[in-house]
C-alpha positions as CSV (number, residue, x, y, z in Angstrom):
1,M,-7.4,-7.7,29.4
2,G,-5.9,-8.9,32.4
3,M,-6.0,-12.8,32.8
4,T,-6.6,-13.8,29.4
5,A,-3.9,-12.4,27.7
6,E,-2.0,-14.4,25.3
7,E,1.6,-15.4,26.0
8,H,2.4,-17.6,23.4
9,A,1.0,-17.7,19.8
10,L,1.8,-19.7,16.7
11,V,2.7,-17.8,12.9
12,L,-0.6,-18.1,10.3
13,D,0.8,-15.7,7.9
14,Y,4.1,-13.6,7.6
15,M,3.9,-10.7,5.2
16,P,7.5,-9.2,4.8
17,T,5.9,-6.1,3.3
18,G,2.8,-5.6,5.2
19,K,-0.9,-6.2,3.8
20,P,-1.3,-5.4,0.2
21,S,-3.9,-3.0,1.3
22,A,-1.4,-1.3,3.9
23,S,-0.3,2.0,3.0
24,K,3.4,1.7,5.0
25,T,5.2,-1.2,3.9
26,E,6.2,-2.6,7.4
27,A,6.1,-6.7,8.0
28,V,3.1,-7.9,10.0
29,A,2.2,-11.3,10.7
30,Q,-1.2,-13.0,11.9
31,V,-0.7,-15.2,14.8
32,I,-3.4,-17.7,16.6
33,G,-2.8,-17.8,20.6
34,K,-2.1,-21.0,22.1
35,D,-4.5,-20.6,25.3
36,F,-7.5,-19.1,23.9
37,F,-7.0,-19.4,20.1
38,T,-7.0,-15.5,20.1
39,L,-6.5,-14.2,16.7
40,L,-3.6,-11.5,16.7
41,E,-1.8,-9.5,14.5
42,V,1.6,-8.4,15.7
43,T,4.7,-6.3,14.2
44,P,8.3,-8.4,14.3
45,K,11.3,-6.9,15.3
46,A,13.5,-5.4,12.7
47,G,15.3,-7.8,10.4
48,I,13.2,-11.1,12.3
49,H,11.5,-13.5,9.5
50,L,9.0,-15.4,10.8
51,N,7.9,-18.6,9.4
52,V,4.4,-20.6,9.6
53,G,3.7,-22.4,12.3
54,E,6.6,-20.8,14.4
55,E,5.6,-20.3,17.9
56,I,6.3,-16.8,19.1
57,Y,6.4,-15.1,22.5
58,V,3.4,-12.1,22.3
59,G,3.3,-11.6,26.0
60,K,3.7,-8.5,28.3
61,D,7.8,-9.3,29.0
62,E,10.5,-8.8,26.6
63,R,9.7,-10.3,23.2
64,P,12.3,-11.7,21.5
65,K,11.0,-11.5,17.9
66,V,7.8,-9.2,18.2
67,E,8.3,-5.3,18.3
68,L,4.3,-4.8,18.7
69,V,1.1,-6.9,19.4
70,K,-0.8,-4.6,17.2
71,G,-4.2,-6.4,18.6
72,R,-6.9,-8.3,18.2
73,I,-8.2,-9.1,14.5
74,M,-11.5,-10.9,13.8
75,Y,-11.8,-14.2,11.6
76,K,-12.8,-12.0,8.3
77,D,-9.7,-10.3,8.7
78,L,-7.4,-13.5,8.0
79,T,-5.5,-13.4,4.8
80,S,-5.7,-16.3,2.6
81,N,-2.7,-17.8,3.5
82,S,-3.9,-17.8,7.0
83,L,-7.0,-19.3,6.3
84,S,-5.1,-22.3,4.9
85,E,-2.7,-22.5,7.6
86,L,-5.3,-22.7,10.4
87,E,-6.6,-25.8,10.6
88,D,-3.1,-27.7,10.9
89,V,-2.1,-24.9,13.4
90,I,-4.7,-25.4,15.5
91,G,-4.3,-28.9,15.8
92,K,-0.7,-28.4,16.6
93,I,-1.7,-26.5,18.9
94,I,-4.6,-29.1,20.2
95,E,-1.7,-31.8,20.0
96,S,0.3,-29.4,22.4
97,K,-2.0,-29.0,25.1
98,K,-3.8,-33.0,25.0
99,D,-4.3,-32.8,28.3
100,K,-6.4,-29.7,28.7
101,F,-8.5,-31.1,26.0
102,L,-8.8,-34.6,27.2
103,A,-9.8,-32.9,30.2
104,F,-12.9,-31.3,28.5
105,F,-14.2,-35.0,27.4
106,N,-13.8,-36.1,30.9
107,T,-15.3,-33.8,32.7
108,S,-17.6,-31.5,29.9
109,R,-21.2,-31.0,31.4
110,A,-24.6,-30.4,30.3
111,I,-25.3,-26.7,29.3
112,S,-29.2,-27.2,29.6
113,L,-31.5,-29.8,30.3
114,R,-31.6,-30.9,26.5
115,R,-27.9,-30.2,25.7
116,H,-24.4,-31.4,26.6
117,Q,-21.3,-29.2,25.6
118,L,-20.2,-32.6,24.2
119,E,-22.9,-31.9,21.5
120,L,-21.6,-28.8,20.4
121,L,-18.8,-30.6,18.7
122,P,-19.3,-31.3,15.3
123,G,-20.4,-34.4,13.9
124,M,-21.2,-35.8,17.8
125,G,-24.6,-36.9,17.7
126,K,-26.9,-37.6,21.1
127,K,-26.0,-41.7,21.2
128,H,-22.2,-40.9,20.6
129,M,-22.4,-38.6,23.3
130,L,-24.5,-41.3,25.9
131,L,-21.7,-43.4,25.0
132,I,-19.0,-41.1,26.0
133,L,-20.5,-39.9,29.2
134,D,-21.3,-44.0,30.3
135,E,-17.8,-45.0,29.3
136,R,-16.0,-42.0,31.2
137,D,-18.6,-42.9,34.0
138,K,-16.6,-46.5,34.1
139,K,-13.1,-45.0,33.9
140,P,-12.3,-41.2,32.8
141,F,-10.4,-41.6,29.0
142,A,-6.6,-42.0,29.6
143,S,-6.1,-40.3,26.3
144,L,-7.9,-38.3,23.7
145,E,-6.8,-41.4,21.0
146,E,-8.4,-43.8,23.5
147,I,-12.4,-42.2,23.0
148,P,-12.8,-43.4,19.3
149,I,-11.1,-47.0,20.4
150,R,-13.6,-47.1,23.6
151,V,-16.4,-45.5,21.8
152,K,-16.8,-47.1,18.4
153,G,-18.0,-44.7,15.4
154,T,-16.7,-41.9,17.7
155,P,-15.2,-39.4,15.1
156,E,-11.6,-38.5,15.7
157,P,-11.6,-36.2,18.6
158,V,-8.8,-33.6,17.1
159,K,-10.9,-32.8,13.9
160,M,-13.9,-32.7,15.8
161,L,-11.9,-30.1,18.1
162,V,-10.2,-28.2,15.5
163,K,-13.5,-27.8,13.3
164,R,-15.0,-26.7,16.5
165,V,-12.5,-23.8,17.4
166,I,-12.5,-22.7,13.6
167,G,-16.9,-22.3,14.3
168,E,-16.2,-20.1,17.5
169,L,-13.6,-18.3,15.5
170,E,-16.1,-17.7,12.6
171,G,-18.7,-17.0,15.6
172,S,-20.2,-19.5,16.9
173,E,-23.7,-20.0,15.9
174,D,-24.6,-20.9,19.5
175,K,-23.1,-18.2,21.0
176,H,-21.3,-21.0,23.3
177,Y,-17.6,-20.6,23.4
178,L,-15.7,-23.8,24.9
179,F,-12.4,-23.1,23.7
180,V,-12.1,-19.9,22.0
181,R,-11.8,-16.4,23.8
182,P,-15.2,-14.7,23.0
183,P,-15.1,-11.4,20.9
184,A,-14.5,-8.3,22.7
185,E,-18.1,-6.4,23.3
186,P,-17.8,-3.2,22.1
187,R,-17.1,-0.8,25.2
188,P,-20.0,1.2,26.4
189,Q,-19.5,5.3,26.3
190,Q,-17.9,6.9,29.1
191,F,-19.2,10.0,29.5
192,S,-17.3,12.5,32.0
193,R,-18.7,14.4,34.0
194,R,-17.6,18.0,34.6
195,F,-19.7,20.7,34.6
């Protein structure tokens, strides 16, 4: 994993007695990473109660609240509670990292002759994309809030970003991952050569 391991995550769902389907009743939480929106399942430390929306440390060092990071999960593994919190929590992450997402609007580029990264945002048509490029050439956007003010009729940036992140978590049709860490590739079998 190396560089792309998540350090901090926000809680989507906390199940004090585990998932209904699980045989063992141990507490489990579903969380989403702050850097790459990685979906993870974690085991909280004994006696620790996690709240939805709470930020927790899931990195390599001593974790105050988490016993074990069990691993990545898929969008389809999310509980109904996690799904109902997802939009709000992703919105919260975007709000907390506004500079990163503002940079996307200011520096995103073409992915092919016909398509631009901005067009991957839900609700972003060619017309608005061209207006945004035009405006940012004059002067980079100073905030996300400034975009719809300077480019009339542009959908609200945070809403577009949230929708895009959810689309990428679901497994984006266009196979472009702008914000989410792509799903892990199945590992090729390593054959040990012992004769």
